[in-house]
Every structure is written in structure tokens, then in C-alpha cells.
N, C-alpha and C positions, 0 to 999 in steps of 0.2 A: 360596542357595536361589532357584529360578526364580520369577518373579512375573509377572502379566499384569494389564492393566486390566479391570476388571468392570463398573464403572458408567460407560459412555460416553454423554455428552450432547452432541450435535451442535448447531450453529448458535449457540454461545456465543462472545462476543468473546475474541480473544487478549488475555491480561494483558500490560500494558506492563511493561518491564524497564529497567534501566540497569546493565549489567555490564561488567567489564573482560574484554579478549580477549587471547589468546596473542600477537597482533600488536602489542600495546602500546597499542591504542585502547580506548575505552569505547564500547559500543554500546547504543542503545535499540531497541525493537521497529521503530519507524519507519526506522532505519537499515538494517535488514535486509529489510524488506517490499518487495515488488515488485508491479508492475501485474498480473501474471498469477497471483498467489497467493504464499504463503509457507510454507515448512517450518520448523518448530522440532523439533529432535530432541534428546532427552536421552540422553547417552552418558557413559562414563567410560573410562579408560585400561585397567583391569585386568580387566574382564568378558570372559570367554570368548565370550559372545554377540557383543558389540561386536567383539572382535578377529576373530571369524569372518566378519563382514559388512563390515568397514571398507573393503575394496577395492571391493565393489560399491556401498557407500554413497557413497563419494567419486565414483565413476563416474556413479551416477545423480544425485548432487547437481550434477555438472557439466552433464549432460545437461538437467536441469531449469533450471539457471541460464542455460543457453544459450537457453532458451525463455522467459526472463523471469519465472521463479519465483525468489523470494527464499529464502535458506537460512542457517540458524545451527545450531550444536550447543552444547549447554549441559551442563557437568559440575556436579553438585550433591553429589556424594558427600562425605562426612566424610573429609577428607584426613588428619586427625590418626590416625584408625583405619585408614585406607587409604592410606599414603604414596605409593603408585604413582599416586594420583590428585590429587597435589599440583599447584599451579599451574606450577611448574617442569616437572614431568613432562608436564603438559598441553602445554606449549610444544613439548617433544621429540616428543610423540605426533603433534601437528598437523604439524610439520616432516616427521617421518618418513613420514607418509601424505600429504603434500602437499595439505593441506586447502585447497580454493579458496573456503571459507566461514569466517566468523568462529567460533572456538571460545571460548565464553564461560564464565567461572567464576562459579558462583552459590554462593559460600562460605557465605552465611547460610542457604540453602536455601528462602528465601521465594519464589523464582521457581518451583522445582519444585512447592512446595505450592500456589501460584496456579494452576498449569497442571493440577494433579492427577497429575503424573507419578508413575509407580510402579516402573518398571524401565528397565534400560539394554539395548538401545535402546527408546525410547518416541518414536513419530512423531506429530506434530500437523501436519495440512495445512489451511491457511486459505485462503479465497478473497480476492478483491480487496478486500472490506470488512472483512477480518480476522476473519471468523466461521468457526468450526471446521466443516470439511466431510469431513474425513478423520482418523480416529484408528485406526491399524492398523500393519501391519508392513511392512518393506522388500519382502520376498519370503518364500516358504516355507522358506528356509534357516534353520537354527538354528545349531548349532555346527559344522555341516558344510554345503557348498554346496547349493543347491537343485537339483532335477532340471533337466536340460538344457532342457526345454520349459516350465519354470515362468514364470508371468507376472511382470512387474516391477510389483508391486502399487502401491508408492508412485508409481512414474512414471505408470502408467496413471491412477491416481486423480487426481493433480495436473494431468495433461493434460485430464482431464474437467473438473475444477474450473476451470482456466484458460479452457476453452471454454464455461463456464456450463452444462455438462451434468451429469446424474446420474452418479454413479460406477457403472460397468458391472458391478460385482460387490459382493457383500456383504463388507465389510472384516472381517479377522480381527485381533483384538488382538495386539500385539507381545508377545513373551515374552522375558524376559532375567533378569539378576540384579536383585534388588531395589536400589532406591536406599538407599545406606548413610546413614541418618538419624543426626544427632548425638544424643548423650545419650539 
């Protein structure tokens, strides 16, 4: 079932975390934060919305990271009910799509709850002080590609955030599969 964030509150601080990643390391927020801003995106392996955008997500992450924006993805889904979202499958997914960023496992789901994540994908863009400035979507594509002339919403928003400017459009919440909560 599709879900989307409804109560978006900007300018709140990014919750800290300490999570294992598919590369064998453990990351805290400070390890992925960068001088020009930071993107935290909640994704999973099985979601058709994530599968549809993953190529563009990786490309846009590479572009933003090259401009000094930190980036990390977090999977918080209940892997017992959704085995395709297990940590081992996360490793394979990250490798198959050549993630240039850490792919973190939130097995307890406490990080997703702290962020208020509701769907996959769910994008959170923070400024240099790690205050939320963008909560929106990657672009207007859903389970099919966006139109050829579509704006790269996450990229444009984070470039504005990095420059200390206001985002030049009204963000539209991401839509995707609901996070699969335990019990």
C-alpha cells in the first residue's frame, strides 16, 4: 500500500544514529554528514517505488556527493516478514546498484521512528547544521520514469540548501511503500 508523509516539520535537528552498514562498518550521523549538507533516505530492497528510482537515486547521490553533500540510505523494514529486505540481501542490493554511499540497517526500527519516516523511498535533506530543510521526493517519477523535462527535485533542493538559499519550489512529499513495521 502506498504511503506518503503528511505532517512535515522543517528546521528540526537530524536524529543521531549508530547503525551497521553493508560495507562492514558502523556509521553515526557525523560519519555521513558533510559540509554542504546531508541526505538521509529510507529505502528497502523489495519496494517497486525504490526499484523504479534506484538508478536515478544513485546517479543523483553521486552528483550531490561530488558537490560536498553527505548521503546515506537506511533500511528499516521488518526482514522477518519481508526476507528480501534482510541484511544479506541489502549487501547484494547495494553491490548490484554500486551504491557510492553507506547502506545502513535499522533492525530495531528506532531510527526510522526518530526521523518520522513513513515510506520507501523517503528523503530527508539537512543543512550544514543538520537541520531539516527538505522533505520531499527524488523527482516526479513513481514506478515509471519521470517526463524528460522533469526537475531533479532532490538535487535542486540540496544545491539550494548548500548555497544557503531557499528551495526554489514547494517540495512534494515522497510516495512509496509503507515502512514494514514489526509486530
